C-alpha positions as CSV (number, residue, x, y, z in Angstrom):
1,M,306.3,75.5,-127.8
2,N,306.7,73.3,-124.8
3,Y,304.8,73.3,-121.5
4,F,305.8,76.8,-120.3
5,A,304.7,78.6,-123.4
6,H,301.4,76.6,-123.6
7,L,300.7,77.6,-120.0
8,H,301.4,81.3,-120.9
9,I,299.0,81.0,-123.7
10,A,296.4,79.5,-121.4
11,A,296.8,82.5,-119.1
12,I,296.5,85.0,-122.0
13,T,293.5,83.4,-123.5
14,N,291.8,82.5,-120.2
15,T,291.5,78.9,-121.3
16,S,292.1,75.7,-119.2
17,W,295.7,75.3,-117.9
18,V,295.3,71.5,-118.2
19,G,293.5,71.7,-121.6
20,N,296.4,73.7,-123.0
21,L,298.9,70.9,-122.1
22,L,296.8,68.0,-123.3
23,G,298.1,68.3,-126.8
24,D,301.3,66.7,-125.5
25,F,299.6,63.7,-124.0
26,P,297.6,60.9,-125.5
27,V,293.9,61.6,-125.0
28,D,290.6,60.9,-126.8
29,A,289.5,64.4,-127.6
30,S,285.9,63.2,-128.0
31,L,285.8,62.4,-124.2
32,L,287.1,65.8,-123.0
33,D,285.0,68.2,-121.1
34,A,284.2,71.4,-123.1
35,D,286.8,73.6,-121.4
36,L,289.6,71.0,-121.8
37,L,288.6,70.5,-125.4
38,I,289.0,74.2,-126.1
39,G,292.5,74.2,-124.6
40,W,293.4,71.0,-126.4
41,R,292.3,72.5,-129.7
42,L,294.2,75.7,-129.0
43,H,297.3,73.7,-128.3
44,Q,296.9,71.9,-131.7
45,K,296.5,75.2,-133.5
46,V,299.6,76.7,-131.8
47,D,301.7,73.7,-132.7
48,V,300.7,73.9,-136.4
49,M,301.3,77.7,-136.5
50,V,304.7,77.3,-134.8
51,D,305.8,74.4,-137.1
52,Q,304.9,76.4,-140.2
53,H,306.4,79.8,-139.1
54,E,309.4,80.9,-141.0
55,A,311.5,81.2,-137.8
56,S,310.9,77.6,-137.0
57,V,311.8,76.4,-140.5
58,L,315.0,78.5,-140.1
59,F,315.8,77.0,-136.7
60,R,315.3,73.4,-137.8
61,G,317.6,74.0,-140.8
62,M,320.5,75.4,-138.8
63,E,323.8,73.5,-138.8
64,R,324.4,71.7,-135.5
65,K,325.0,68.4,-133.9
66,G,321.8,66.4,-133.6
67,R,319.6,65.1,-136.4
68,R,317.6,67.8,-138.2
69,R,314.6,65.5,-138.1
70,F,314.3,66.0,-134.3
71,A,315.2,69.7,-134.1
72,G,311.5,70.6,-133.6
73,I,311.4,68.8,-130.3
74,I,314.5,70.7,-129.1
75,Q,313.1,74.0,-130.5
76,D,310.0,73.6,-128.3
77,I,312.2,73.3,-125.2
78,A,314.5,76.1,-126.3
79,M,311.6,78.4,-126.9
80,D,310.5,77.9,-123.3
81,Y,314.0,78.8,-122.2
82,W,313.9,82.1,-124.2
83,L,310.4,82.9,-123.0
84,I,311.5,82.7,-119.4
85,Q,314.7,84.7,-120.2
86,N,312.5,87.4,-121.8
87,W,309.5,87.1,-119.5
88,T,309.1,90.8,-118.7
89,L,308.7,91.5,-122.5
90,F,305.7,89.2,-122.6
91,S,303.9,89.4,-119.2
92,P,303.3,92.1,-116.6
93,V,303.0,89.3,-114.0
94,S,306.2,88.4,-112.2
95,L,307.7,85.0,-113.2
96,D,307.3,83.6,-109.7
97,I,303.7,84.6,-109.4
98,F,302.9,83.2,-112.9
99,C,304.5,79.9,-112.0
100,E,302.5,79.7,-108.8
101,Q,299.3,80.5,-110.7
102,A,300.0,77.9,-113.4
103,V,300.6,75.2,-110.8
104,A,297.5,76.1,-108.9
105,G,295.5,76.0,-112.1
106,L,296.9,72.6,-113.0
107,V,296.3,71.2,-109.6
108,K,292.7,72.3,-109.7
109,D,292.1,70.1,-112.8
110,K,294.6,67.3,-112.0
111,H,291.8,64.8,-111.5
112,R,290.7,65.4,-115.1
113,S,294.2,64.7,-116.5
114,P,295.7,61.6,-118.0
115,E,298.0,59.6,-115.7
116,R,301.3,61.0,-117.1
117,L,300.1,64.6,-116.8
118,K,298.8,63.8,-113.3
119,N,302.3,62.7,-112.4
120,M,303.9,65.8,-113.9
121,I,301.4,68.0,-111.9
122,S,302.3,66.1,-108.8
123,S,306.0,66.7,-109.4
124,L,305.2,70.5,-109.8
125,E,303.2,70.4,-106.5
126,Y,306.2,68.9,-104.8
127,E,308.7,71.3,-106.4
128,N,307.6,74.0,-108.8
129,W,310.3,73.5,-111.5
130,L,308.7,75.6,-114.2
131,S,311.1,78.6,-113.9
132,N,314.0,76.1,-114.1
133,L,313.1,75.6,-117.8
134,G,314.8,79.0,-118.2
135,T,318.2,77.5,-117.2
136,L,320.6,75.3,-119.2
137,D,320.3,72.7,-116.5
138,G,316.5,72.8,-116.8
139,V,316.7,72.4,-120.6
140,D,319.1,69.5,-120.1
141,R,316.7,67.8,-117.7
142,A,313.7,68.4,-120.0
143,I,315.6,66.8,-122.9
144,H,316.8,63.9,-120.8
145,S,313.2,63.3,-119.6
146,I,312.1,63.0,-123.2
147,M,315.1,60.7,-124.0
148,R,314.1,58.4,-121.1
149,R,310.5,57.8,-122.2
150,W,310.7,58.0,-126.0
151,K,311.9,55.1,-128.1
152,H,313.9,57.5,-130.4
153,G,315.3,59.5,-127.4
154,K,318.9,58.5,-128.1
155,H,318.7,60.7,-131.3
156,L,318.5,63.8,-129.0
157,Q,322.0,63.2,-127.5
158,G,323.7,65.3,-130.2
159,F,321.6,68.3,-129.2
160,V,322.5,67.8,-125.5
161,D,326.2,67.6,-126.5
162,D,325.9,70.9,-128.3
163,L,323.4,72.5,-125.9
164,P,324.8,76.0,-125.4
165,N,325.1,76.4,-129.1
166,V,321.6,75.1,-129.7
167,I,320.2,77.5,-127.1
168,N,322.0,80.4,-128.7
169,Q,320.7,79.4,-132.1
170,A,317.1,79.5,-130.8
171,E,317.1,83.1,-129.5
172,A,316.6,85.0,-132.8
173,P,313.9,82.5,-134.0
174,F,312.1,82.8,-130.7
175,L,312.1,86.6,-130.8
176,A,310.8,86.5,-134.4
177,L,308.1,83.9,-133.7
178,Y,306.7,84.5,-130.2
179,P,305.1,87.9,-130.8
180,D,303.5,86.5,-134.0
181,L,302.3,83.5,-132.0
182,L,300.7,85.8,-129.3
183,D,298.9,87.8,-132.0
184,Y,297.7,84.5,-133.5
185,V,296.3,83.1,-130.3
186,K,294.5,86.3,-129.5
187,Q,292.8,86.1,-132.9
188,V,291.9,82.4,-132.8
189,S,290.7,82.4,-129.2
190,R,288.5,85.5,-129.6
191,P,284.8,84.7,-129.2
192,K,283.0,84.7,-132.5
193,I,280.3,87.4,-132.9
194,R,277.2,86.3,-134.7
């Protein structure tokens, strides 16, 4: 899952918006405030569950342009696309309201974020582009953003060249995985009774 799904999970579990994104940024977990640490840990658990899910294994193994080794990165972005496309199946809150709530929550804790996340939050303050992740153009931009800042980014070009096919390939895995993921996060984020 990429940013959008992790924000959705933050809302469902009532955990920190920023904390749930920190898993995608370099941080020293031992220095995090308790609420951020809870979100960071949840992000880690989500990533492990998603990577091990049968639907993810299927998606990563599909024939397409782009190196199979990097298909998981593309899957995360494509899953955000399909979550937005199917938003009303997973949330009673309108997409526009959710995007506003997410940005407001991120802004509230921006001062506790690493520099790159602060920059991302600032860009969302300027123009809330979260719902754009549910468009082909938004997916393309997200992939190109990774390509610009990652030393192996050039290996994602094959996925960009085949983007409509890649997005279509991700629909069935998303629909199989996301309900399981929501059940999982509700279980792992439930307070423990002693």
